[in-house]
N, C-alpha and C positions, 0 to 999 in steps of 0.2 A: 640569547634569542628570546624575544618576547613571546608570551603565551597568549594565543588568540582563541582560546576555548572558553566556553561558558563554565566557569568554576563554581558559581553560586546561582542557583535557580530561583531563589527567593525574590518575589516581586517582579520576576520576569514574566512575559506574556507568551503563552503557547496557543497556537491555532491548530486544532485537530479536526480533520474531516473523518467521517465514519466513526464519530465519537460515541455513538449509541451502543456499540458492541465491540467485541474482539479487541484488537490491538489499540484502537482509538480509545476505548473505554478504560483499558488498563493503563495506558499512558496518562490519561486524565487523572486517574487515581494516584499515580505516582506524583504528577504535577501538583495535585492538591496537597499531598503530604509534604512536598517541598516548598509550599507557600507561593505557588505561581498563580497568576491571573489566567483563567481558562476560557478560551473561545471554543465552544463545542458546536460542531456542525454535523448534521445528519439528515438523510432524506426521510427517515421514519420518525414521525412526530412523537409517538408514544415512547419509543426508546430514548429519544432526545430528552423528553421531559423527565424520565427516570434518571438519566445520567446527570442532568442539571440539578435535580433535587439532591442527589447523593453528594455531588461535589460541593454544593452550597452548605449541606449539613456538615461537611468536613472543614468548612470555613473559607473556601476558595471564592474569590470574586468570579462570577460566571456571566458570560454572554452566550446565550443559546440561540442558534440560528438554523432554522429548517431550510434546507436547500437541496437541489439536485446539482452535483458538481459538474455534470455534463453541460449545464446551461451557463454560458459565459456571463450573461447579465446578472445571474444570481450570485456567482462567485465575486463579481465586481462589486455588487451590493454588500457582500460580506466584508470585502476589503475596506469599504468606506465605513462600515459599522465598527470594525475593529479599530481603525485609525481614530474614529471619533471617541470611542470608549477608553481605549488603552494606549493609543499611539502605535508605533511600529512594533510588530511582534518580534520576539527573540528566537522562538522556535516555531517552525511551520512543519506540520506533519501531514503531508498529502497522502492520506491513508485510505480513503474510501475506495472500495473495489467490489466487483461482482464476479461470480464464477459462471462458466458455461462450458459444456462439453459437446461431444458428438463428432462424427466424421466431418472433416472440414468443409466438404462440398455440400453438406446437409444444413449448414447454418444459413438461416434466412437473412435477407437484407436488414430486417428489423433486429435480428440477433447481433449482427455486426455493429449496427448503429448503437445499440444499447451497451454492449461490452466495451467497444472502443470509446464510446462517449464517456463512460464512467472511468474506466481504467486508464485510458490514455489522455483524453481531453480534460478529464478532471484534474489530472496532474498538471497538464499544460496550463490550464486556467489558474491553478494555484501558483505556479511559477510566475506566470505573466502578471498576476495581481500583486503578490506579496514580495517578490524579489526587489522591485523598484522601491517599495516602502522601506525595506531593510537596508538597501544601499544608501538611500537618502539619510536614514538614521545614522549609519556608519560614517557618512561624510560629515555630519554635524557633530558627532560625538566620538572622539578617539577611543573612549572606553566601551563603546557599544560592541557587543558580540552577538552574532546570529548564526543560526544553523537551520538547514532545510533537510528533512528526511522524506524520501519518497518510498512508498510501499510497492515493491515489485513482487518477486516470488522466485523460488528455484525454477519455476516454469519460465522465468526470464533468462535462464542460463542453460536450460535443457529443453527438449522438445518431445515430451511424452505423447504417444499416439492417442487419438480420440479426444483431444482437447486443444485443437489447433487455434481456435479463436482466442482462447485464454492465453495460450503460449505467445501468440503474436502481440497481444496487448502488453504482456509483461516484459517481453524482449524490448519493446519500445520504451518502457519505463526505465529499464536498465540503461539503455542507450542515452536517453534524455538525462538521466542522473549523472552518468559519467561525463557527459558534455557540460552539464551544469557545474560540476565540480571544477572542470578545467576552465570554463568561462569565468567563474567567480575568482579563480586564482589569478586571472589576468588583470582584474580590476580592483581587488581588495584582499587584505589579509584578515579582515574582521568577520567575514561570513564564509561558511563552508557548507558542505552537503554530504549526505549519506544515502545509501540505498539499502532498503531492508528486503532480504530474499529469504522468506520463511519457506519451510517445507510443509508437511502435513501437521497443522496445529488447529485444535478446535477453536474456531472463532465465530462460526455462524455463516461464513462465506458460502459454504456448500448449500445453504438454504437461501441464497440471495435472490433466487427467482421470485421470492415473495414481493420484491420491489420492482419486478419487471414492468415496463410501460404497457399499457393496455394493448397496443398494436403488436407487441412482441409476445405478450402473455396469452393471447387468444389462439395462437398457432399451436396445434397439437404436436407435442414433442415426437421426434423420430425414435426408432428403436435404438439407434446408437446413442442418442442423447439420454434416453432412459437408462441404458447400461452405464454410460458415463456418470450419470447422477448417482446411481447405486454404488459404483466403485469409489466415487469421491466421498460419499457419505461414510462408507466403511473405512477408508483410509484416514479421513479426518477424525472420525470418531475414535480411532485406535491410537491417536497421537499421544505420546508420552510427555511432550513439552507443552506447557500451558501458555496461553496468551499473556499471562502475567510475567512469566519467565522471559518471553520475547520483549515485552515492554521495558523490562529492566535492562535488557541488552541495548535497546534503543537509547536510553538515557546514558548508559555507560559509553556508548559510541559517541554521543554528542559531547560528552565531557572529555573525550580523548581525541576527537577529530578522526575517528575511525570511519572509513568510507563504506566498506562492505560489511553488512550485518547479517549473520547466518543463525538460523535457529538450530540447524542440524549440520554441523561441519562435516560429518562423515559422508554426506551426500555429494561433497565436492569431488569425490573420486569419479563419479559419473560425469561431472563437468569436465574433468581432466580427460576422460575418454573421448568426450565429444570434441574437445579442442584438438586432441591428437588425430581424430578422424579428419578434421578440417586441415590440419597442417600436413598430414600425410596423403591427403586426397583420397582417402578410402571411403567406401560407402558407410552410411551411418550404422553404428553398432546397435545390435538388438537391445532395446532398453530393458528387456526382461532377461538378459543374459544371466543375471545373478538369481533371478526368481522365475525360472521358466514356467512354473505352474500358473503364475498370474498371466503370462502372455498366452498360454494355451487356453486358459479360461476366457480371456477376452476374445481371442480368435474364434473359439467355438461359439460364444454367445453371438458374435456379429454374423457368423456364417450359418447359424441355425435357421 
């Protein structure tokens, strides 16, 4: 059986959104060490500049592109720039994401547009723009190998309370990624896909409100949103798995065509419980069953 994985990353091209921090930045560092061409995209210009300078200092050819992945035209412009500079990419990491919490009925229309715009449509635009370029390259060159990685979350497999808008966006990314994997298998053996489902990892996403659009940022956060922010900061800050650890898992998955990528495999026990709830038709299990003190803390805070 022929091997259709990327076994040598040297001189291959990687497109990474959210490249200014977290998983995107750490994947760029690995790519630079492996001799890849790097396309770094981020909404935050200062973070992008720092990442670009670092990768160039490591000797990597870099195309830095400031954009908002929620904007279709900007992602399309990125695609044209990548094609002109490096040709079709070999690795596309649709990684840019933002976090938001609060009781699900308290999220404003602007909240929904912002979170779904980045987390959902950002991935959709990346797939729409780069998959055809990769398929065309595969058609022209039997030796071409490509891989697409989408960043979802354990929140794409679970439904923790007080973070519904984020859960909804990440469930959509898992669904899109599974469909992408199946769709690619119908038309090519040369390109595959993975979905990254990290748990609590210090990446900066808990502070993503720094990049909220003006119309979403001017609305005063509700009590539940402030509580959700505080709990998220605490959980992420206490994470023992680093973004660099997860980035290595991403490259390992690409090299072996592994679809699901987990930062915390032990969390899958909760996923199994959720699936059993669905299969048995029972009401959703208390997400704090193993840590009732956290559930009590959240309940008391929201009812105070």
